[in-house]
N, C-alpha and C positions, 0 to 999 in steps of 0.2 A: 503492499499500499504506501511504503512511504516511496518506496524506488516512481511510484507512479506517481504523485504529488510531484515529484521534482522535477517528474518528465513534464507534467503539464505547467508547471512552471515558468520552466525552460522554454515551453511554445509558447506562454502570456507574454515573456520578457521580451522574447525572437520578434513576435506582434507590435508591440509598445512602440519596440526600438524602431520598426519601418515605418512606424504614423505618426513619429514623435513623441511619445505618451512616457509620463515619469513610472518606470519601472517599481515604485512604490506600491503604486497602487495593487499589483500583484496577489497578495494574500486579501485583499477584498476580494477582489474577484473570483476567488478559489472558495472566499466563504459563501459570497450568493448563486455560485453552481453548488455547491455544495448543499445548502438550503433548497435548493431549487431540486438538484434530486431526490432529496428527503420526501419534501412534497409532493413529489411527482408521483412517489409511488399507490399514493392515497388518492391524490385529488386530481391525475391525471392531465396535467400542466402544460405538459410537452409529446411530442411524439418521440423524440429523442429519451431513449429510456437510460441509454451508458451513459456514466461521469464522463469519460474519458471524451467523450464522441462532441459532448458540449462543447469543449475545448473550442475545437476552430466552428461549431456548426452555431454555437448561439454566440458565446462572447469573441471570439475572431472576429465573427463576417457580421459581429455587432460594430465593434472597435474599426474596422475598415471604412467604414462611411463618413468619420470624423476629418478627415481630408479635405472635407465638401462643403462641411459645414461651415456655415459662418458666424462669429460671436454673436453673442446674446441667448435670449431665452428659447430652448425647444419645446415644442408638441408632439409627443409620441403618442398616435392615433390608436386604439385599440392595442394597447401594447403587450393585453396576454398575462404573459409570465414575465413581463418587463424587459421583452425585445425590442427594438434596440436601447431602448432609454434607461435601461439602470445599466450596461455597461459604460456607457456612456457617462455617465451621473460620477459612475466612481471613477473611472479614466479621469472625469474633468471635471473637480469638485466647482471650480468657478464660476459653471455653469449653471443656470437655472434648469431644470430639467420637470416639464408637465405631464404625467401619465395619465394619459385618457382611458378607462377601461369600464366597460358597464356590465362585467360576470362577476357576482360574488362569490363567488371560492377564488377568483383570478385576485380581487377585492382586497381577501383578506390576506393571502400569499404575501402581496406587493404589502401592504403595511406592516405585516412582520418581519418583510425584508428590509425595508426601511429604517424599523425601529433596530433590526439585529445590526446593520452596516451604518448607524448613525448618519445617514443619507440627508443634512440638512437643504440639500439646496434642491431635495424632489418634494414638487406636490405632487397629490394623488387625487383624481378628479373619479370619482365613480357613476361618471353620465356617460350616455352615446355622443356622437357626434353632434348630431346633431342640435341637442339642447344643450351643447352647451357656450357658454356665451361670456368670453373670457374679459377682463378687465379690460387688458392692453392684447396689440395684434404681437403674435411673436415672431422672432428671427426667422424660424425655419420651423416647418413640419414634417414629420417622416412616417410612413407606415409600414410596418414589414408583410403586412396581406391586406390586398383587396380586392377590386371583383375588375373595374376599366379605370383605366389612367381618368376621362373626364370626369367619372361619377365621382373620383376622390380630389380632385382640383376642386371641383366645385362644393365638396364639402368639406376641403383644407381650406381654401382659396379667404373666405371673409375673413377666419382664425389669423393669418398673416400679414406681417406688414407690404405695401403698395408693392416694394422691388424682394419679396422674402422668397427663398425657392419653396417649392412644396416636394418630396422627394419621397420614390418609390422603392422598396427595394425587391429586388427583383432576381428569379429564375434564367434559365434559356432566356435568351433574347428573342423568342419567338417575335412574330410579328402581332402583338398585341392590338388591338382596336384604339387607335388617338385620334381618331372622328371626335370632331365638337371642339377640339382643344384649339387649332387654329382660328377658326370661327369665331373662340370666346377671347380672341388675345392673349393665347398661351402659348410659349416656346418652346420647345421640349429637346432634351437632350440626352443620349446613351452613354454614362462611364462605367466600362467595364469592371472591377475590383480584379486583383488579387490575394485570394486568401490562404495565408500558411497553410495545409495541414488538408485543405479540403481539397477534394476531387472532382468540386461540381461548379457548374458555369452560373457566377456569380455578376451582376449588374447595379445600376442605379439609372431610376426612369427622374430625372432633374427635369421639373418642371417650372416655366416661372411669365410671370408676366409679360409679354413681349414692352417693347422702347413705345412702340406708338402704342398701345392699350395704355400705357402708364402717364400717357401727356407726353414725352420728352420728344425733343427733335432727334430724327434719327441718324 
């Protein structure tokens, strides 16, 4: 077990170094992973059952988005077990992170995780996105699971600042429908991700209001 823990810590340190993040957060990331693995046995929070597989598939996958996040408050929509929001909040304690999740059993886990890890930069909101009215717009919104790009944009865009990105985390870059985005004045680009130890395609779909839509000169 100790050898496995050492390997997990080394994999996390390598990933953190790749993205310019402080390796001092490795113990907190592993503590979150261990808490998720324990709760997962009872509450079925994640389809990933193997704690070692959670390192690339949950933790490193979440942290790989950090280079494409602007500074400022982040909204994680439908965070589930806290992905990607909790790993980002652990790795960037200066960043305010709001976790939006309506499912009661997942909310109970998130509350326990924030308490156990002493995450003062995390706000937990137990609401659906349709009912969420933030006091201030966010610098970015992100989601790990969504149905269609235009639908996700329509839900997230009113909660972010005019120049803020709305980011969807995706697997294979299949040609999902982007219909409606251009008509709504939304620019969209794909950003491939490299996840250490993950033999699977990952990329971001980064959506922003186009320059014309914000009333700025091209």
